[in-house]
C-alpha positions in Angstrom: 80.7 73.6 26.5 84.3 73.9 27.5 86.7 75.1 24.8 90.4 74.7 24.7 93.0 77.3 23.7 95.0 76.4 20.6 98.4 74.9 20.9 101.3 77.4 21.2 104.4 76.9 19.1 107.7 77.9 20.6 111.3 77.1 20.3 111.0 74.6 23.1 108.3 72.7 21.3 104.5 72.6 21.3 102.9 73.6 24.6 99.8 71.7 25.7 96.6 73.5 25.2 95.3 75.1 28.5 91.6 75.0 29.2 89.8 78.1 30.4 86.4 78.7 31.7 83.9 81.1 30.3 80.5 82.4 31.0 79.1 85.4 32.7 78.2 83.6 36.0 81.8 82.5 36.7 84.3 84.9 38.2 88.1 84.4 38.4 89.3 85.4 41.8 92.8 86.6 42.1 94.8 86.0 45.2 95.1 89.2 47.3 98.7 90.4 47.5 100.1 90.1 51.0 101.1 93.2 52.8 103.8 93.8 55.4 101.4 94.7 58.2 99.1 91.8 57.4 101.9 89.3 57.6 103.2 90.8 60.8 99.8 90.7 62.4 99.3 87.0 61.5 102.7 86.2 62.9 102.0 88.2 66.1 98.7 86.4 66.9 100.3 83.0 66.4 102.9 83.9 69.1 101.1 83.0 72.4 103.7 84.9 74.6 103.2 88.1 72.6 99.4 88.1 73.1 99.6 89.5 76.7 97.6 92.7 76.3 94.3 93.3 78.1 91.3 91.3 76.9 88.0 90.0 78.1 89.7 86.9 79.4 92.6 88.8 81.0 91.1 92.3 81.8 94.5 93.6 83.0 96.6 91.5 80.6 99.5 89.2 81.3 102.9 90.0 82.6 106.3 89.1 81.1 106.0 85.5 82.4 102.4 85.0 81.2 100.8 85.4 84.6 97.4 87.1 85.0 98.0 90.6 86.3 94.4 90.9 87.7 95.0 87.8 89.9 98.3 89.1 91.1 96.8 92.5 91.8 94.2 90.8 94.1 96.9 88.8 95.9 99.1 91.9 96.1 96.2 93.9 97.7 96.0 91.3 100.5 99.7 91.5 101.1 99.9 95.3 101.0 96.9 95.8 103.3 98.1 93.1 105.7 101.5 94.9 105.9 99.8 98.2 106.6 97.5 97.0 109.3 99.9 94.6 111.1 102.8 96.9 110.9 100.8 99.8 112.4 99.6 97.6 115.2 103.3 97.0 116.1 103.9 100.8 115.8 101.1 101.4 118.3 102.3 98.7 120.7 105.7 100.6 120.8 104.6 104.2 120.5 101.8 104.2 123.1 103.9 103.2 126.1 106.8 105.4 125.2 104.8 108.4 124.3 102.5 108.0 127.4 105.4 107.6 129.9 107.3 110.6 128.4 104.3 112.8 128.3 102.9 112.0 131.7 106.1 111.8 133.9 108.2 114.4 132.1 111.6 115.4 133.5 114.6 113.3 132.8 112.4 110.4 131.7 111.0 112.6 129.0 114.4 113.9 128.0 115.9 110.4 127.6 113.0 109.0 125.6 112.8 112.0 123.3 116.5 111.9 122.6 116.1 108.3 121.5 113.2 109.4 119.3 115.2 112.2 117.8 118.1 109.9 116.9 115.8 107.4 115.2 113.9 110.2 113.5 117.0 111.7 111.8 117.6 108.5 109.8 115.3 108.0 106.8 112.7 105.3 107.6 113.0 103.5 104.3 116.8 103.2 104.8 116.4 101.7 108.2 113.8 99.2 107.0 116.2 98.2 104.2 119.0 97.7 106.6 116.8 95.6 109.0 115.4 93.4 106.2 118.9 92.9 104.7 120.1 91.8 108.2 117.1 89.5 109.0 116.4 88.4 105.4 113.4 89.0 103.2 110.0 87.9 104.1 106.6 89.1 105.2 107.2 88.7 108.9 110.5 90.6 108.8 108.8 93.4 106.9 106.1 93.6 109.6 108.8 93.9 112.3 111.0 96.3 110.4 108.3 98.8 109.7 106.9 98.4 113.2 110.1 99.0 115.2 111.2 101.8 113.0 108.0 103.8 112.3 106.9 104.4 115.8 108.7 107.7 116.4 106.0 110.0 114.8 103.2 108.4 116.8 105.2 108.6 120.0 105.7 112.3 119.6 102.0 112.8 118.9 101.0 110.9 122.0 103.5 112.7 124.1 102.2 116.1 123.0 98.7 115.0 123.7 99.5 113.9 127.2 101.5 117.0 127.9 98.3 119.0 127.2 95.9 116.7 129.0 97.9 116.2 132.2 97.2 119.9 133.2 93.5 119.4 133.1 91.5 119.7 136.3 90.2 116.1 136.2 93.7 114.8 136.0 94.7 116.9 139.1 91.6 115.6 140.9 92.6 112.1 140.1 96.0 112.6 141.6 94.6 114.1 144.7 92.3 111.1 145.1 95.4 108.9 145.2 95.5 107.6 141.6 99.0 106.5 140.5 100.5 107.4 137.2 99.6 104.2 135.3 96.1 104.3 136.5 95.7 107.9 135.3 97.2 107.0 132.0 94.9 104.0 131.4 91.8 105.5 132.9 91.9 109.1 131.8 94.7 110.2 129.5 94.7 107.4 126.9 90.9 107.3 126.3 90.9 111.0 125.8 93.8 110.7 123.3 92.1 108.1 121.1 90.9 110.7 118.5 94.3 111.8 117.3 95.6 108.2 117.5 92.8 106.9 115.3 93.3 109.7 112.8 97.0 109.1 112.8 96.4 105.4 112.0 94.5 106.3 108.8 97.7 108.2 107.7 100.1 105.7 109.1 98.7 102.6 107.3 99.3 104.0 103.8 102.7 105.1 104.9 103.5 101.5 105.8 102.0 100.3 102.5 104.3 102.7 100.6 107.3 101.6 102.6 106.7 98.0 101.8 106.2 99.0 98.1 109.5 100.9 98.2 111.6 98.0 99.6 109.8 95.5 97.3 110.5 97.8 94.4 114.3 97.5 94.9 114.0 93.7 95.4 114.5 93.4 99.1 110.9 92.9 100.3 108.4 90.4 98.8 110.2 88.0 96.5 108.7 86.2 93.4 106.6 84.2 92.9 104.7 85.9 95.7 103.2 89.2 94.6 102.8 92.6 96.1 102.1 95.9 94.4 105.6 97.2 95.0 107.2 94.0 93.7 105.0 94.2 90.6 106.0 97.9 90.0 109.7 96.9 90.3 109.3 94.0 87.9 107.5 96.2 85.3 109.7 99.3 85.7 112.1 98.1 83.0 112.7 100.2 79.9 111.6 97.5 77.5 108.4 96.9 79.3 107.5 100.5 79.7 107.8 101.0 76.0 106.0 97.9 74.9 103.7 96.9 77.8 102.9 100.0 79.9 99.8 98.5 81.4 102.1 96.2 83.5 103.3 99.3 85.4 100.1 101.3 85.2 97.8 99.0 87.2 99.9 98.5 90.4 100.9 102.2 90.4 97.3 103.2 90.3 96.4 100.7 93.1 99.1 102.1 95.4 98.1 105.7 94.6 94.3 105.1 95.0 94.8 103.2 98.3 96.9 105.9 99.8 94.5 108.6 98.6 91.5 106.6 100.0 93.1 106.3 103.5 94.0 110.1 103.3 90.3 110.9 102.7 89.3 108.6 105.4 91.7 110.3 107.8 90.3 113.7 106.9 86.8 112.5 107.4 87.5 111.0 110.8 89.3 114.1 112.0 86.3 116.2 111.1 83.8 113.7 112.6 85.7 113.3 115.9 86.5 117.0 116.3 84.0 118.0 119.0 85.0 121.7 118.9 84.4 121.8 115.1 80.8 120.4 115.4 77.7 122.4 116.3 
């Protein structure tokens, strides 16, 4: 049976009696006192833009604009690898003819071509690429061309040195005696026997092209938003406020660039050991 408390007399009049519940089976639950961290967490989870950390739905989290970092990493991988491969094909298309002609014919031809190589080599490659892209405008095609027409000097020196060694071999002298002209000897004998260092150099040149694209995209000259590349993602995340609050935005593209360059380096070392006839039993 429910009892009522007696009326309370006060200066303001008689207060109405207040019912109360009794019994051992009934418990009066008091409201938990709110805490600073509890209220902050509830406000945080209600903010959709603030919930950009890694989760099962977004394994690499969301960037400052709410875009999935994992999807952008996959797209950026396609762009970066495409830049590396296509740019190096342009590099080979320039360096093989120049290095072959300089190494085989020698003399004043070699002197003129190598002085051009020396001039280009003295200027930092990234600076030349930045100047070219600023002149032609940003875009994937211009990045291909810029890296290709500027990064050929190292490979041209390599091919020239290889040809200078091979042209003194007996089979080259025999081919000359048999009436073979210079371009026939280059295409038939010298170039096929120089493929080993060229292939090995490609495994080191591709990550260099990838790093160059990342560098110019980092400073905002290369790939422009909303397109994604690893360098552009690093540049967007390398802001002090994001480094302090959302370091994963910078971590994943940096790791991707580093692991890709390391993987190509290991591949180059393996190919060099596998194709080295003198080093094998």
